All heavy atoms as TSV, in Angstrom:
chain	resi	resn	atom	element	x	y	z
A	1	MET	N	N	79.862	98.732	88.063
A	1	MET	CA	C	80.592	98.761	89.387
A	1	MET	C	C	81.737	99.752	89.386
A	1	MET	O	O	82.551	99.826	88.398
A	1	MET	CB	C	81.294	97.367	89.562
A	1	MET	CG	C	82.067	97.197	90.795
A	1	MET	SD	S	82.231	95.428	91.102
A	1	MET	CE	C	83.750	95.228	91.699
A	2	PRO	N	N	81.691	100.720	90.216
A	2	PRO	CA	C	82.641	101.757	90.210
A	2	PRO	C	C	84.049	101.376	90.569
A	2	PRO	O	O	84.159	100.398	91.394
A	2	PRO	CB	C	82.115	102.842	91.280
A	2	PRO	CG	C	81.217	102.132	92.094
A	2	PRO	CD	C	80.700	100.967	91.288
A	3	VAL	N	N	84.980	101.894	90.022
A	3	VAL	CA	C	86.491	101.563	90.221
A	3	VAL	C	C	87.010	102.713	91.044
A	3	VAL	O	O	86.851	103.873	90.666
A	3	VAL	CB	C	87.264	101.280	89.055
A	3	VAL	CG1	C	88.635	101.058	89.241
A	3	VAL	CG2	C	86.539	100.198	88.239
A	4	ARG	N	N	87.705	102.460	92.161
A	4	ARG	CA	C	88.495	103.407	92.896
A	4	ARG	C	C	89.904	103.240	92.528
A	4	ARG	O	O	90.486	102.312	92.670
A	4	ARG	CB	C	88.209	103.151	94.328
A	4	ARG	CG	C	87.839	104.442	95.033
A	4	ARG	CD	C	87.596	104.194	96.498
A	4	ARG	NE	N	88.875	104.122	97.250
A	4	ARG	CZ	C	89.184	103.813	98.429
A	4	ARG	NH1	N	88.267	103.358	99.228
A	4	ARG	NH2	N	90.371	103.921	98.937
A	5	ALA	N	N	90.497	104.499	92.192
A	5	ALA	CA	C	91.926	104.459	91.880
A	5	ALA	C	C	92.571	105.415	92.834
A	5	ALA	O	O	92.033	106.517	93.290
A	5	ALA	CB	C	92.177	104.951	90.395
A	6	ALA	N	N	93.857	105.066	93.124
A	6	ALA	CA	C	94.483	105.887	94.093
A	6	ALA	C	C	95.936	105.946	93.611
A	6	ALA	O	O	96.452	104.962	93.139
A	6	ALA	CB	C	94.514	105.361	95.442
A	7	GLN	N	N	96.539	107.156	93.562
A	7	GLN	CA	C	97.966	107.324	93.311
A	7	GLN	C	C	98.854	106.852	94.437
A	7	GLN	O	O	98.532	107.212	95.614
A	7	GLN	CB	C	98.264	108.773	92.981
A	7	GLN	CG	C	99.673	108.895	92.548
A	7	GLN	CD	C	100.032	110.416	92.202
A	7	GLN	OE1	O	99.159	111.210	92.295
A	7	GLN	NE2	N	101.250	110.694	91.849
A	8	GLY	N	N	99.663	105.935	94.134
A	8	GLY	CA	C	100.494	105.464	95.330
A	8	GLY	C	C	101.964	104.959	94.827
A	8	GLY	O	O	102.303	105.216	93.617
A	9	GLU	N	N	102.649	104.521	95.823
A	9	GLU	CA	C	104.010	104.036	95.562
A	9	GLU	C	C	104.143	102.677	96.056
A	9	GLU	O	O	103.698	102.289	97.110
A	9	GLU	CB	C	104.984	104.988	96.264
A	9	GLU	CG	C	106.477	104.920	95.842
A	9	GLU	CD	C	107.226	106.050	96.214
A	9	GLU	OE1	O	106.806	107.226	96.358
A	9	GLU	OE2	O	108.423	105.763	96.464
A	10	LEU	N	N	104.751	101.878	95.253
A	10	LEU	CA	C	104.992	100.480	95.629
A	10	LEU	C	C	106.322	100.409	96.271
A	10	LEU	O	O	107.350	100.887	95.692
A	10	LEU	CB	C	105.004	99.640	94.389
A	10	LEU	CG	C	105.345	98.165	94.590
A	10	LEU	CD1	C	104.321	97.352	95.412
A	10	LEU	CD2	C	105.495	97.372	93.301
A	11	ILE	N	N	106.478	99.865	97.413
A	11	ILE	CA	C	107.722	99.634	98.166
A	11	ILE	C	C	107.973	98.315	98.435
A	11	ILE	O	O	107.002	97.424	98.746
A	11	ILE	CB	C	107.837	100.470	99.377
A	11	ILE	CG1	C	106.817	100.164	100.463
A	11	ILE	CG2	C	107.830	102.029	99.154
A	11	ILE	CD1	C	106.969	100.840	101.759
A	12	GLU	N	N	109.258	97.859	98.354
A	12	GLU	CA	C	109.632	96.514	98.504
A	12	GLU	C	C	110.651	96.556	99.779
A	12	GLU	O	O	111.526	97.383	99.706
A	12	GLU	CB	C	110.310	95.873	97.346
A	12	GLU	CG	C	110.790	94.448	97.604
A	12	GLU	CD	C	111.456	93.829	96.405
A	12	GLU	OE1	O	111.746	94.598	95.543
A	12	GLU	OE2	O	111.654	92.641	96.446
A	13	CYS	N	N	110.442	95.674	100.698
A	13	CYS	CA	C	111.267	95.679	101.916
A	13	CYS	C	C	111.265	94.167	102.509
A	13	CYS	O	O	110.530	93.381	102.069
A	13	CYS	CB	C	110.786	96.694	102.922
A	13	CYS	SG	S	109.034	96.447	103.474
A	14	ASP	N	N	112.141	93.923	103.477
A	14	ASP	CA	C	112.125	92.666	104.050
A	14	ASP	C	C	110.874	92.604	104.991
A	14	ASP	O	O	110.176	93.575	105.312
A	14	ASP	CB	C	113.414	92.311	104.804
A	14	ASP	CG	C	113.772	93.239	105.948
A	14	ASP	OD1	O	112.858	93.739	106.678
A	14	ASP	OD2	O	114.993	93.449	106.128
A	15	MET	N	N	110.624	91.351	105.461
A	15	MET	CA	C	109.350	91.145	106.279
A	15	MET	C	C	109.412	91.932	107.591
A	15	MET	O	O	108.451	92.331	107.971
A	15	MET	CB	C	109.242	89.603	106.500
A	15	MET	CG	C	108.811	88.850	105.235
A	15	MET	SD	S	108.403	87.104	105.383
A	15	MET	CE	C	108.665	86.640	106.984
A	16	ALA	N	N	110.514	92.057	108.239
A	16	ALA	CA	C	110.671	92.722	109.351
A	16	ALA	C	C	110.306	94.253	109.370
A	16	ALA	O	O	109.556	94.699	110.110
A	16	ALA	CB	C	112.047	92.546	110.077
A	17	VAL	N	N	110.821	94.776	108.333
A	17	VAL	CA	C	110.523	96.217	108.037
A	17	VAL	C	C	109.022	96.410	107.637
A	17	VAL	O	O	108.406	97.323	108.146
A	17	VAL	CB	C	111.437	96.849	107.000
A	17	VAL	CG1	C	111.102	98.200	106.541
A	17	VAL	CG2	C	112.892	96.860	107.499
A	18	ALA	N	N	108.487	95.522	106.959
A	18	ALA	CA	C	107.131	95.551	106.552
A	18	ALA	C	C	106.155	95.410	107.761
A	18	ALA	O	O	105.190	96.256	107.869
A	18	ALA	CB	C	106.750	94.508	105.577
A	19	GLN	N	N	106.585	94.603	108.712
A	19	GLN	CA	C	105.814	94.569	109.930
A	19	GLN	C	C	105.969	95.768	110.736
A	19	GLN	O	O	104.828	96.225	111.344
A	19	GLN	CB	C	106.295	93.390	110.701
A	19	GLN	CG	C	105.918	92.015	110.167
A	19	GLN	CD	C	106.482	90.874	110.872
A	19	GLN	OE1	O	107.305	90.936	111.863
A	19	GLN	NE2	N	105.973	89.635	110.568
A	20	ILE	N	N	107.022	96.418	110.816
A	20	ILE	CA	C	107.122	97.729	111.491
A	20	ILE	C	C	106.330	98.756	110.879
A	20	ILE	O	O	105.573	99.484	111.445
A	20	ILE	CB	C	108.704	98.120	111.639
A	20	ILE	CG1	C	109.368	97.042	112.501
A	20	ILE	CG2	C	108.696	99.555	112.189
A	20	ILE	CD1	C	110.905	97.404	112.422
A	21	LEU	N	N	106.387	98.814	109.510
A	21	LEU	CA	C	105.622	99.829	108.751
A	21	LEU	C	C	104.070	99.566	109.006
A	21	LEU	O	O	103.327	100.476	109.126
A	21	LEU	CB	C	105.917	99.779	107.345
A	21	LEU	CG	C	107.327	100.320	106.910
A	21	LEU	CD1	C	107.591	100.068	105.471
A	21	LEU	CD2	C	107.463	101.760	107.236
A	22	GLU	N	N	103.729	98.213	109.016
A	22	GLU	CA	C	102.236	97.954	109.304
A	22	GLU	C	C	101.834	98.461	110.671
A	22	GLU	O	O	100.725	98.905	110.880
A	22	GLU	CB	C	101.915	96.516	109.136
A	22	GLU	CG	C	102.025	96.174	107.734
A	22	GLU	CD	C	101.680	94.531	107.496
A	22	GLU	OE1	O	100.762	94.115	108.014
A	22	GLU	OE2	O	102.599	93.964	106.877
A	23	SER	N	N	102.769	98.348	111.635
A	23	SER	CA	C	102.546	98.766	113.022
A	23	SER	C	C	102.403	100.221	113.061
A	23	SER	O	O	101.530	100.786	113.725
A	23	SER	CB	C	103.656	98.319	113.890
A	23	SER	OG	O	103.491	98.850	115.180
A	24	ILE	N	N	103.267	100.973	112.397
A	24	ILE	CA	C	103.240	102.508	112.262
A	24	ILE	C	C	101.840	102.763	111.723
A	24	ILE	O	O	101.131	103.761	112.173
A	24	ILE	CB	C	104.339	102.956	111.451
A	24	ILE	CG1	C	105.627	102.850	112.166
A	24	ILE	CG2	C	104.169	104.526	111.201
A	24	ILE	CD1	C	106.838	103.155	111.329
A	25	ASP	N	N	101.447	102.120	110.725
A	25	ASP	CA	C	100.079	102.440	110.011
A	25	ASP	C	C	98.974	102.203	110.957
A	25	ASP	O	O	98.023	102.996	110.948
A	25	ASP	CB	C	99.979	101.532	108.744
A	25	ASP	CG	C	98.665	101.809	108.043
A	25	ASP	OD1	O	98.572	102.755	107.334
A	25	ASP	OD2	O	97.791	100.920	108.195
A	26	ALA	N	N	99.038	101.105	111.679
A	26	ALA	CA	C	97.918	100.830	112.623
A	26	ALA	C	C	97.813	101.811	113.816
A	26	ALA	O	O	96.783	102.128	114.376
A	26	ALA	CB	C	98.060	99.350	113.114
A	27	GLN	N	N	99.099	102.163	114.357
A	27	GLN	CA	C	99.143	102.859	115.665
A	27	GLN	C	C	99.238	104.337	115.581
A	27	GLN	O	O	98.778	105.085	116.413
A	27	GLN	CB	C	100.286	102.327	116.503
A	27	GLN	CG	C	100.074	100.821	116.907
A	27	GLN	CD	C	101.294	100.383	117.584
A	27	GLN	OE1	O	102.305	101.091	118.036
A	27	GLN	NE2	N	101.330	99.057	117.864
A	28	LEU	N	N	99.894	104.854	114.499
A	28	LEU	CA	C	100.212	106.240	114.543
A	28	LEU	C	C	99.360	107.032	113.497
A	28	LEU	O	O	98.806	107.980	113.716
A	28	LEU	CB	C	101.782	106.531	114.339
A	28	LEU	CG	C	102.699	105.948	115.411
A	28	LEU	CD1	C	104.036	106.298	115.061
A	28	LEU	CD2	C	102.232	106.547	116.749
A	29	PHE	N	N	99.576	106.640	112.192
A	29	PHE	CA	C	98.835	107.296	111.019
A	29	PHE	C	C	98.753	106.361	109.941
A	29	PHE	O	O	99.629	105.625	109.590
A	29	PHE	CB	C	99.558	108.614	110.723
A	29	PHE	CG	C	100.963	108.448	110.259
A	29	PHE	CD1	C	101.297	108.286	108.971
A	29	PHE	CD2	C	101.994	108.487	111.212
A	29	PHE	CE1	C	102.571	108.129	108.638
A	29	PHE	CE2	C	103.292	108.328	110.854
A	29	PHE	CZ	C	103.589	108.199	109.448
A	30	LYS	N	N	97.609	106.419	109.206
A	30	LYS	CA	C	97.375	105.707	108.071
A	30	LYS	C	C	98.198	106.083	106.820
A	30	LYS	O	O	98.133	107.243	106.371
A	30	LYS	CB	C	95.969	105.541	107.771
A	30	LYS	CG	C	95.027	105.110	108.758
A	30	LYS	CD	C	95.184	103.546	108.947
A	30	LYS	CE	C	94.361	103.095	110.107
A	30	LYS	NZ	N	94.702	101.708	110.653
A	31	PHE	N	N	98.957	105.218	106.176
A	31	PHE	CA	C	99.603	105.533	104.926
A	31	PHE	C	C	99.665	104.479	103.992
A	31	PHE	O	O	100.026	104.519	102.889
A	31	PHE	CB	C	101.014	105.982	105.191
A	31	PHE	CG	C	101.914	105.066	105.797
A	31	PHE	CD1	C	102.805	104.303	104.956
A	31	PHE	CD2	C	102.000	104.677	107.058
A	31	PHE	CE1	C	103.719	103.377	105.479
A	31	PHE	CE2	C	102.859	103.742	107.606
A	31	PHE	CZ	C	103.653	103.135	106.839
A	32	ILE	N	N	99.428	103.126	104.510
A	32	ILE	CA	C	99.314	101.930	103.627
A	32	ILE	C	C	97.919	101.813	102.963
A	32	ILE	O	O	97.006	101.767	103.743
A	32	ILE	CB	C	99.690	100.608	104.404
A	32	ILE	CG1	C	101.170	100.800	105.062
A	32	ILE	CG2	C	99.612	99.490	103.533
A	32	ILE	CD1	C	101.509	99.640	105.944
A	33	TYR	N	N	97.978	101.792	101.691
A	33	TYR	CA	C	96.703	101.571	100.900
A	33	TYR	C	C	96.408	100.062	100.976
A	33	TYR	O	O	95.233	99.628	101.052
A	33	TYR	CB	C	96.768	102.125	99.544
A	33	TYR	CG	C	96.857	103.511	99.275
A	33	TYR	CD1	C	97.591	104.121	98.407
A	33	TYR	CD2	C	96.000	104.428	100.081
A	33	TYR	CE1	C	97.683	105.490	98.067
A	33	TYR	CE2	C	96.063	105.764	99.925
A	33	TYR	CZ	C	96.794	106.336	98.910
A	33	TYR	OH	O	96.888	107.738	98.738
A	34	HIS	N	N	97.366	99.288	100.737
A	34	HIS	CA	C	97.200	97.818	100.506
A	34	HIS	C	C	98.480	97.080	100.857
A	34	HIS	O	O	99.501	97.416	100.269
A	34	HIS	CB	C	96.649	97.549	99.075
A	34	HIS	CG	C	96.188	96.116	99.017
A	34	HIS	ND1	N	94.889	95.687	99.609
A	34	HIS	CD2	C	96.654	95.075	98.319
A	34	HIS	CE1	C	94.761	94.453	99.342
A	34	HIS	NE2	N	95.876	93.951	98.587
A	35	VAL	N	N	98.423	96.024	101.573
A	35	VAL	CA	C	99.565	95.104	101.776
A	35	VAL	C	C	99.423	93.997	100.649
A	35	VAL	O	O	98.385	93.237	100.694
A	35	VAL	CB	C	99.450	94.381	103.195
A	35	VAL	CG1	C	100.630	93.397	103.284
A	35	VAL	CG2	C	99.612	95.398	104.257
A	36	LEU	N	N	100.386	94.048	99.728
A	36	LEU	CA	C	100.364	93.071	98.584
A	36	LEU	C	C	100.811	91.706	98.944
A	36	LEU	O	O	100.255	90.760	98.590
A	36	LEU	CB	C	101.102	93.672	97.442
A	36	LEU	CG	C	100.649	95.012	96.945
A	36	LEU	CD1	C	101.590	95.505	95.936
A	36	LEU	CD2	C	99.244	94.994	96.442
A	37	ASP	N	N	101.848	91.626	99.734
A	37	ASP	CA	C	102.330	90.381	100.198
A	37	ASP	C	C	103.292	90.643	101.365
A	37	ASP	O	O	103.331	91.880	101.832
A	37	ASP	CB	C	102.959	89.383	99.179
A	37	ASP	CG	C	104.230	90.031	98.429
A	37	ASP	OD1	O	104.867	90.892	99.115
A	37	ASP	OD2	O	104.479	89.763	97.288
A	38	GLU	N	N	104.082	89.708	101.862
A	38	GLU	CA	C	104.945	89.897	102.991
A	38	GLU	C	C	106.067	91.055	102.836
A	38	GLU	O	O	106.504	91.681	103.717
A	38	GLU	CB	C	105.663	88.631	103.394
A	38	GLU	CG	C	104.755	87.601	103.920
A	38	GLU	CD	C	104.587	86.522	102.819
A	38	GLU	OE1	O	105.369	86.544	101.767
A	38	GLU	OE2	O	103.730	85.754	102.907
A	39	THR	N	N	106.414	91.251	101.605
A	39	THR	CA	C	107.476	92.259	101.230
A	39	THR	C	C	107.072	93.394	100.375
A	39	THR	O	O	108.036	94.094	100.066
A	39	THR	CB	C	108.692	91.464	100.603
A	39	THR	OG1	O	108.211	90.900	99.500
A	39	THR	CG2	C	109.259	90.391	101.588
A	40	HIS	N	N	105.863	93.550	99.968
A	40	HIS	CA	C	105.419	94.506	99.032
A	40	HIS	C	C	104.281	95.345	99.653
A	40	HIS	O	O	103.215	94.654	100.056
A	40	HIS	CB	C	105.124	94.101	97.753
A	40	HIS	CG	C	106.263	93.442	96.912
A	40	HIS	ND1	N	106.576	92.143	97.130
A	40	HIS	CD2	C	107.111	93.919	96.170
A	40	HIS	CE1	C	107.645	91.960	96.421
A	40	HIS	NE2	N	107.996	93.014	95.819
A	41	LEU	N	N	104.308	96.689	99.742
A	41	LEU	CA	C	103.294	97.454	100.231
A	41	LEU	C	C	102.975	98.585	99.180
A	41	LEU	O	O	103.925	99.187	98.654
A	41	LEU	CB	C	103.745	98.214	101.499
A	41	LEU	CG	C	104.197	97.145	102.676
A	41	LEU	CD1	C	104.766	98.104	103.723
A	41	LEU	CD2	C	103.070	96.389	103.230
A	42	PHE	N	N	101.637	98.921	99.130
A	42	PHE	CA	C	101.245	99.990	98.246
A	42	PHE	C	C	100.891	101.066	99.161
A	42	PHE	O	O	99.972	101.032	99.947
A	42	PHE	CB	C	100.096	99.559	97.305
A	42	PHE	CG	C	99.763	100.552	96.227
A	42	PHE	CD1	C	100.632	100.958	95.315
A	42	PHE	CD2	C	98.398	101.103	96.285
A	42	PHE	CE1	C	100.317	101.933	94.345
A	42	PHE	CE2	C	98.066	102.119	95.245
A	42	PHE	CZ	C	99.055	102.545	94.298
A	43	VAL	N	N	101.548	102.338	99.171
A	43	VAL	CA	C	101.442	103.314	100.127
A	43	VAL	C	C	101.069	104.663	99.585
A	43	VAL	O	O	101.328	104.954	98.382
A	43	VAL	CB	C	102.724	103.340	100.987
A	43	VAL	CG1	C	103.050	102.106	101.580
A	43	VAL	CG2	C	103.862	103.861	100.159
A	44	ASN	N	N	100.713	105.455	100.385
A	44	ASN	CA	C	100.379	106.957	100.115
A	44	ASN	C	C	101.751	107.636	99.918
A	44	ASN	O	O	102.505	107.779	100.974
A	44	ASN	CB	C	99.526	107.623	101.154
A	44	ASN	CG	C	99.195	109.028	100.909
A	44	ASN	OD1	O	99.925	109.698	100.167
A	44	ASN	ND2	N	98.182	109.508	101.552
A	45	PRO	N	N	102.076	108.169	98.648
A	45	PRO	CA	C	103.329	108.791	98.427
A	45	PRO	C	C	103.491	110.094	99.371
A	45	PRO	O	O	104.695	110.416	99.677
A	45	PRO	CB	C	103.391	109.073	97.021
A	45	PRO	CG	C	102.017	109.111	96.603
A	45	PRO	CD	C	101.360	108.141	97.508
A	46	GLU	N	N	102.437	110.724	99.731
A	46	GLU	CA	C	102.603	111.938	100.428
A	46	GLU	C	C	102.931	111.712	101.911
A	46	GLU	O	O	103.550	112.514	102.542
A	46	GLU	CB	C	101.330	112.810	100.342
A	46	GLU	CG	C	101.075	113.372	98.955
A	46	GLU	CD	C	99.691	113.974	98.907
A	46	GLU	OE1	O	98.995	114.095	100.016
A	46	GLU	OE2	O	99.361	114.398	97.804
A	47	GLN	N	N	102.605	110.567	102.404
A	47	GLN	CA	C	102.865	110.200	103.839
A	47	GLN	C	C	104.163	109.305	103.976
A	47	GLN	O	O	104.557	109.123	105.093
A	47	GLN	CB	C	101.677	109.403	104.462
A	47	GLN	CG	C	100.353	110.130	104.556
A	47	GLN	CD	C	100.623	111.287	105.637
A	47	GLN	OE1	O	101.274	111.078	106.701
A	47	GLN	NE2	N	99.992	112.336	105.470
A	48	LEU	N	N	104.662	108.858	102.864
A	48	LEU	CA	C	105.862	107.916	102.918
A	48	LEU	C	C	107.027	108.598	103.583
A	48	LEU	O	O	107.619	107.959	104.418
A	48	LEU	CB	C	106.215	107.450	101.511
A	48	LEU	CG	C	107.273	106.430	101.423
A	48	LEU	CD1	C	106.950	105.186	102.330
A	48	LEU	CD2	C	107.519	105.961	100.004
A	49	PRO	N	N	107.361	109.845	103.348
A	49	PRO	CA	C	108.512	110.415	104.112
A	49	PRO	C	C	108.355	110.395	105.593
A	49	PRO	O	O	109.330	110.109	106.294
A	49	PRO	CB	C	108.719	111.800	103.481
A	49	PRO	CG	C	108.030	111.778	102.175
A	49	PRO	CD	C	106.916	110.711	102.262
A	50	ARG	N	N	107.117	110.739	106.042
A	50	ARG	CA	C	106.838	110.713	107.439
A	50	ARG	C	C	107.042	109.305	107.975
A	50	ARG	O	O	107.545	109.072	109.091
A	50	ARG	CB	C	105.450	111.174	107.650
A	50	ARG	CG	C	105.048	111.385	109.074
A	50	ARG	CD	C	103.582	111.999	109.197
A	50	ARG	NE	N	103.259	111.805	110.545
A	50	ARG	CZ	C	101.962	111.910	110.936
A	50	ARG	NH1	N	100.940	112.217	110.074
A	50	ARG	NH2	N	101.557	111.937	112.182
A	51	ALA	N	N	106.485	108.355	107.262
A	51	ALA	CA	C	106.495	106.914	107.742
A	51	ALA	C	C	107.997	106.490	107.724
A	51	ALA	O	O	108.415	105.690	108.737
A	51	ALA	CB	C	105.757	106.018	106.780
A	52	LEU	N	N	108.775	106.827	106.872
A	52	LEU	CA	C	110.244	106.393	106.809
A	52	LEU	C	C	110.978	107.065	107.968
A	52	LEU	O	O	111.953	106.451	108.404
A	52	LEU	CB	C	110.861	106.737	105.418
A	52	LEU	CG	C	110.290	105.892	104.267
A	52	LEU	CD1	C	110.970	106.353	102.936
A	52	LEU	CD2	C	110.484	104.412	104.487
A	53	ARG	N	N	110.638	108.366	108.308
A	53	ARG	CA	C	111.325	108.938	109.367
A	53	ARG	C	C	110.954	108.231	110.677
A	53	ARG	O	O	111.853	108.011	111.529
A	53	ARG	CB	C	110.964	110.426	109.549
A	53	ARG	CG	C	111.547	111.361	108.588
A	53	ARG	CD	C	111.329	112.875	108.945
A	53	ARG	NE	N	109.847	113.212	109.064
A	53	ARG	CZ	C	109.141	113.598	108.032
A	53	ARG	NH1	N	109.661	113.682	106.724
A	53	ARG	NH2	N	107.872	113.914	108.240
A	54	GLU	N	N	109.756	107.820	110.915
A	54	GLU	CA	C	109.383	107.204	112.142
A	54	GLU	C	C	109.996	105.749	112.059
A	54	GLU	O	O	110.470	105.125	113.098
A	54	GLU	CB	C	107.765	107.012	112.109
A	54	GLU	CG	C	107.297	106.292	113.316
A	54	GLU	CD	C	107.510	106.947	114.666
A	54	GLU	OE1	O	107.762	108.241	114.604
A	54	GLU	OE2	O	107.501	106.376	115.646
A	55	LEU	N	N	110.133	105.066	110.878
A	55	LEU	CA	C	110.690	103.833	110.842
A	55	LEU	C	C	112.243	103.934	111.288
A	55	LEU	O	O	112.777	103.130	112.017
A	55	LEU	CB	C	110.723	103.272	109.461
A	55	LEU	CG	C	111.525	101.956	109.060
A	55	LEU	CD1	C	111.047	100.889	109.917
A	55	LEU	CD2	C	111.490	101.570	107.623
A	56	GLU	N	N	112.856	104.958	110.723
A	56	GLU	CA	C	114.258	105.297	111.057
A	56	GLU	C	C	114.434	105.441	112.671
A	56	GLU	O	O	115.341	104.911	113.299
A	56	GLU	CB	C	114.819	106.479	110.435
A	56	GLU	CG	C	116.191	106.738	110.647
A	56	GLU	CD	C	117.227	105.706	110.072
A	56	GLU	OE1	O	116.873	105.195	109.068
A	56	GLU	OE2	O	118.325	105.586	110.699
A	57	ARG	N	N	113.507	106.181	113.187
A	57	ARG	CA	C	113.542	106.400	114.682
A	57	ARG	C	C	113.390	105.121	115.531
A	57	ARG	O	O	114.152	104.890	116.336
A	57	ARG	CB	C	112.436	107.387	115.023
A	57	ARG	CG	C	112.402	107.816	116.516
A	57	ARG	CD	C	111.181	108.511	117.055
A	57	ARG	NE	N	110.030	107.524	117.028
A	57	ARG	CZ	C	109.739	106.619	117.910
A	57	ARG	NH1	N	110.619	106.442	118.902
A	57	ARG	NH2	N	108.695	105.952	117.796
A	58	ILE	N	N	112.470	104.224	114.993
A	58	ILE	CA	C	112.163	102.938	115.661
A	58	ILE	C	C	113.468	102.099	115.491
A	58	ILE	O	O	113.964	101.525	116.476
A	58	ILE	CB	C	111.039	102.358	115.190
A	58	ILE	CG1	C	109.809	103.047	115.596
A	58	ILE	CG2	C	110.893	100.868	115.581
A	58	ILE	CD1	C	108.529	102.605	114.919
A	59	LEU	N	N	114.084	102.024	114.327
A	59	LEU	CA	C	115.242	101.172	114.150
A	59	LEU	C	C	116.399	101.783	114.883
A	59	LEU	O	O	117.203	100.861	115.465
A	59	LEU	CB	C	115.583	101.031	112.594
A	59	LEU	CG	C	114.529	100.379	111.765
A	59	LEU	CD1	C	114.946	100.457	110.270
A	59	LEU	CD2	C	114.390	98.992	112.141
A	60	GLU	N	N	116.531	102.937	114.960
A	60	GLU	CA	C	117.718	103.629	115.726
A	60	GLU	C	C	117.483	103.292	117.187
A	60	GLU	O	O	118.407	103.094	118.001
A	60	GLU	CB	C	117.667	105.172	115.568
A	60	GLU	CG	C	118.889	105.775	116.051
A	60	GLU	CD	C	120.174	105.500	115.358
A	60	GLU	OE1	O	120.100	105.096	114.070
A	60	GLU	OE2	O	121.223	105.477	115.943
A	61	GLU	N	N	116.338	103.310	117.711
A	61	GLU	CA	C	116.064	103.199	119.144
A	61	GLU	C	C	116.287	101.666	119.475
A	61	GLU	O	O	116.651	101.478	120.563
A	61	GLU	CB	C	114.516	103.453	119.326
A	61	GLU	CG	C	113.945	103.447	120.561
A	61	GLU	CD	C	112.508	103.720	120.640
A	61	GLU	OE1	O	112.240	105.057	120.529
A	61	GLU	OE2	O	111.743	102.935	120.716
A	62	ASN	N	N	116.218	100.750	118.515
A	62	ASN	CA	C	116.369	99.299	118.753
A	62	ASN	C	C	117.884	98.894	118.269
A	62	ASN	O	O	118.029	97.714	118.018
A	62	ASN	CB	C	115.360	98.550	118.107
A	62	ASN	CG	C	113.938	98.748	118.777
A	62	ASN	OD1	O	113.894	98.604	120.046
A	62	ASN	ND2	N	113.032	99.156	118.031
A	63	THR	N	N	118.744	99.662	118.151
A	63	THR	CA	C	120.037	99.366	117.671
A	63	THR	C	C	120.980	99.281	118.810
A	63	THR	O	O	121.105	100.185	119.736
A	63	THR	CB	C	120.595	100.510	116.720
A	63	THR	OG1	O	119.698	100.564	115.623
A	63	THR	CG2	C	121.988	100.165	116.196
A	64	TYR	N	N	121.688	98.140	118.919
A	64	TYR	CA	C	122.606	97.954	119.945
A	64	TYR	C	C	123.962	98.720	119.699
A	64	TYR	O	O	124.530	98.587	118.614
A	64	TYR	CB	C	122.944	96.400	120.181
A	64	TYR	CG	C	124.076	96.210	121.175
A	64	TYR	CD1	C	123.736	96.176	122.509
A	64	TYR	CD2	C	125.252	95.802	120.806
A	64	TYR	CE1	C	124.773	96.009	123.459
A	64	TYR	CE2	C	126.277	95.592	121.755
A	64	TYR	CZ	C	125.982	95.621	123.038
A	64	TYR	OH	O	126.956	95.363	124.001
A	65	ARG	N	N	124.419	99.388	120.588
A	65	ARG	CA	C	125.750	100.101	120.421
A	65	ARG	C	C	126.726	99.555	121.375
A	65	ARG	O	O	126.779	99.649	122.558
A	65	ARG	CB	C	125.619	101.551	120.816
A	65	ARG	CG	C	124.475	102.188	119.944
A	65	ARG	CD	C	124.934	103.624	119.538
A	65	ARG	NE	N	123.942	104.511	118.870
A	65	ARG	CZ	C	123.148	104.109	117.837
A	65	ARG	NH1	N	123.194	102.995	117.307
A	65	ARG	NH2	N	122.329	104.993	117.291
A	66	ALA	N	N	127.796	98.786	120.776
A	66	ALA	CA	C	128.840	98.109	121.472
A	66	ALA	C	C	129.687	99.123	122.143
A	66	ALA	O	O	130.129	99.002	123.356
A	66	ALA	CB	C	129.704	97.339	120.623
A	67	THR	N	N	129.858	100.320	121.731
A	67	THR	CA	C	130.713	101.384	122.216
A	67	THR	C	C	130.109	101.845	123.570
A	67	THR	O	O	130.819	102.103	124.595
A	67	THR	CB	C	131.025	102.503	121.405
A	67	THR	OG1	O	129.784	103.042	120.909
A	67	THR	CG2	C	131.846	102.095	120.150
A	68	ALA	N	N	128.890	102.074	123.589
A	68	ALA	CA	C	128.165	102.421	124.758
A	68	ALA	C	C	128.244	101.384	125.842
A	68	ALA	O	O	128.425	101.730	127.109
A	68	ALA	CB	C	126.768	102.712	124.452
A	69	ALA	N	N	128.145	100.105	125.536
A	69	ALA	CA	C	128.280	99.030	126.561
A	69	ALA	C	C	129.705	98.880	127.016
A	69	ALA	O	O	129.854	98.666	128.288
A	69	ALA	CB	C	127.925	97.770	125.888
A	70	MET	N	N	130.715	99.193	126.213
A	70	MET	CA	C	132.171	99.222	126.714
A	70	MET	C	C	132.454	100.200	127.594
A	70	MET	O	O	133.206	100.119	128.547
A	70	MET	CB	C	132.972	99.123	125.438
A	70	MET	CG	C	132.852	97.962	124.623
A	70	MET	SD	S	133.946	98.177	123.201
A	70	MET	CE	C	134.839	96.626	123.177
A	71	ASN	N	N	131.853	101.448	127.339
A	71	ASN	CA	C	132.144	102.627	128.344
A	71	ASN	C	C	131.510	102.504	129.618
A	71	ASN	O	O	131.947	103.140	130.581
A	71	ASN	CB	C	131.620	103.921	127.618
A	71	ASN	CG	C	132.343	104.280	126.336
A	71	ASN	OD1	O	133.494	103.760	126.226
A	71	ASN	ND2	N	131.857	104.957	125.582
A	72	ASP	N	N	130.600	101.535	129.919
A	72	ASP	CA	C	129.898	101.348	131.079
A	72	ASP	C	C	130.874	100.605	132.112
A	72	ASP	O	O	130.648	100.610	133.277
A	72	ASP	CB	C	128.677	100.589	131.043
A	72	ASP	CG	C	127.517	101.448	130.344
A	72	ASP	OD1	O	127.734	102.669	130.391
A	72	ASP	OD2	O	126.486	100.863	129.848
A	73	ASP	N	N	131.965	99.907	131.611
A	73	ASP	CA	C	132.789	99.136	132.487
A	73	ASP	C	C	133.649	99.999	133.307
A	73	ASP	O	O	134.042	100.964	133.219
A	73	ASP	CB	C	133.692	98.209	131.543
A	73	ASP	CG	C	132.879	97.132	130.933
A	73	ASP	OD1	O	131.737	96.894	131.372
A	73	ASP	OD2	O	133.301	96.565	129.971
């Protein structure tokens, strides 16, 4: 039985971030080799910086800014 090996990086994150990363993997570009559990992902190290930039963009987009809300008054 042949064995397939892949060079990767293990990342640990909370469940919410893992779900966002899985969404990025499914919708934009593949970078997750294997979901180990709710908080551990084995990923392609060459695509990880791109995935983290996209994660940062999504988190920034969903951040509430109290100063912006106060200036609207």
